[in-house]
C-alpha positions in Angstrom: 72.6 266.3 157.8 74.9 265.3 160.5 73.0 262.1 161.2 73.0 261.0 157.6 76.7 261.8 157.2 77.5 259.7 160.3 75.4 256.8 158.9 77.0 257.0 155.5 80.6 257.2 156.8 82.3 253.8 156.4 83.3 252.1 159.6 86.9 252.2 160.7 88.9 249.0 160.0 89.9 247.1 163.2 93.7 247.8 162.7 93.0 251.5 162.8 91.6 251.3 166.3 94.1 251.7 169.2 92.5 249.1 171.6 93.3 245.9 169.7 96.9 247.0 169.6 97.0 247.8 173.3 95.5 244.5 174.2 97.9 242.6 172.0 100.9 244.4 173.4 100.8 242.6 176.7 101.2 239.0 175.3 103.7 240.2 172.8 105.9 241.7 175.5 105.7 238.5 177.5 106.8 236.4 174.5 109.8 238.7 173.8 110.7 238.6 177.5 110.6 234.8 177.4 112.9 234.7 174.5 115.3 237.1 176.1 115.3 235.0 179.3 115.9 231.8 177.4 118.8 233.4 175.5 120.4 234.6 178.8 120.0 231.1 180.4 121.6 229.4 177.4 124.4 231.9 176.8 125.7 232.1 180.4 126.9 229.2 182.5 126.2 228.6 186.2 129.1 226.6 187.5 129.0 224.8 190.8 130.4 226.8 193.7 132.4 223.8 194.7 133.0 220.6 192.8 133.7 218.4 195.8 130.6 219.3 197.8 130.2 215.7 199.1 133.7 215.7 200.7 133.1 219.1 202.1 129.9 217.9 203.6 131.6 215.0 205.3 134.2 217.3 206.8 131.7 219.7 208.3 132.2 218.3 211.9 135.9 219.1 211.8 135.1 222.5 210.5 132.7 223.2 213.3 135.2 221.9 215.9 137.8 224.4 214.6 135.3 227.3 214.8 134.3 226.3 218.3 138.0 226.2 219.4 138.4 229.8 218.1 135.3 230.8 220.0 136.6 229.1 223.2 139.9 231.0 222.9 138.1 234.2 222.2 140.0 234.7 219.0 138.9 237.6 216.8 140.2 239.3 213.7 139.9 243.0 213.0 140.6 243.8 209.4 140.3 246.5 206.8 140.3 246.0 203.1 141.8 248.7 201.0 142.8 249.1 197.4 146.4 248.2 198.4 145.5 245.0 200.3 144.4 243.8 203.7 145.6 244.8 207.1 144.5 242.3 209.8 144.9 242.4 213.6 144.5 239.2 215.5 143.4 239.4 219.1 142.5 236.7 221.6 140.9 236.7 225.0 143.0 233.7 226.0 146.7 234.2 225.2 147.8 232.1 222.3 150.9 229.9 222.7 152.5 231.9 219.8 151.1 234.0 217.0 151.0 232.0 213.8 153.6 232.8 211.3 150.9 233.1 208.6 147.2 233.1 208.2 145.0 232.1 205.3 142.2 234.4 204.3 139.5 233.1 201.9 137.0 235.6 200.5 134.1 233.6 198.9 131.2 234.9 197.0 128.0 233.0 197.9 127.0 232.3 194.3 129.9 233.1 192.0 132.9 230.9 192.5 134.9 232.7 189.8 135.2 235.7 192.1 136.6 233.8 195.1 140.1 234.7 196.4 142.5 233.0 198.8 145.5 234.9 200.1 148.2 234.1 202.7 148.7 236.8 205.3 152.3 237.2 206.6 153.0 238.3 210.2 154.1 241.9 210.5 154.4 242.5 214.2 152.4 242.0 217.4 149.5 239.9 215.9 149.3 242.1 212.8 149.1 240.5 209.4 149.3 242.0 205.9 149.0 240.9 202.3 148.3 242.3 198.9 144.8 241.6 197.8 142.7 242.4 194.8 139.8 244.4 196.2 136.7 242.2 195.4 133.5 243.5 193.8 130.9 245.1 196.0 128.3 242.9 197.6 128.0 240.1 200.2 131.1 238.0 200.9 131.9 235.1 203.2 135.3 235.5 205.0 137.2 232.5 206.4 140.4 233.1 208.4 142.5 230.1 209.4 145.9 229.7 211.1 148.7 228.0 209.2 148.3 224.7 211.2 144.5 224.7 210.6 143.7 224.2 214.3 141.2 227.1 214.5 139.2 229.2 212.1 137.1 232.3 212.0 134.1 232.7 209.7 131.9 235.7 209.1 130.1 237.8 206.6 131.1 241.2 205.2 129.3 243.5 202.9 131.7 245.4 200.6 132.6 248.2 200.4 132.9 248.2 204.2 133.4 251.5 206.0 136.1 251.2 208.6 137.2 248.0 210.3 135.3 244.7 210.2 135.5 242.3 213.2 135.0 238.6 212.9 135.0 236.2 215.9 135.5 237.0 219.5 134.3 235.6 222.8 130.7 235.6 221.7 131.3 233.7 218.4 129.5 230.4 218.2 131.1 229.0 215.0 128.2 230.2 212.8 130.1 233.4 211.8 129.1 237.0 212.6 
């Protein structure tokens, strides 16, 4: 009786079986993900990090020379970023003629130019410089510090939020950043 009942039972329709649906789910998910990716690419813009990249490329020799000068003089900057701003201490292995009246600090995000910041640091006392600064988003940042006459510059990387002080430059700096 069991055998005849099984033979007489109508076969299941294909859409009532789970395996066709499981096999079709993969390509369907890929198609949906493709549409989502296309929508994100169309709705967000990717601006150039710098508009005048050609001019900056031509000036690279001058920039390297300024970095080398800072390394030869053993100039280093110790700084700490807080929610109130930046506190920077400038030190040098070779005594500077005079501490600059101001420094320019540029915080650049490697891929998102809209987050970049430039601030002028004013001399407080004894090689110390302070300025109000909007604390940037966490992540990898490129820091460039220049004197007001643009004779030397320090360049380095920092990962924020940084615990404690960050040091850029010094006698072992080669112009590539630290």
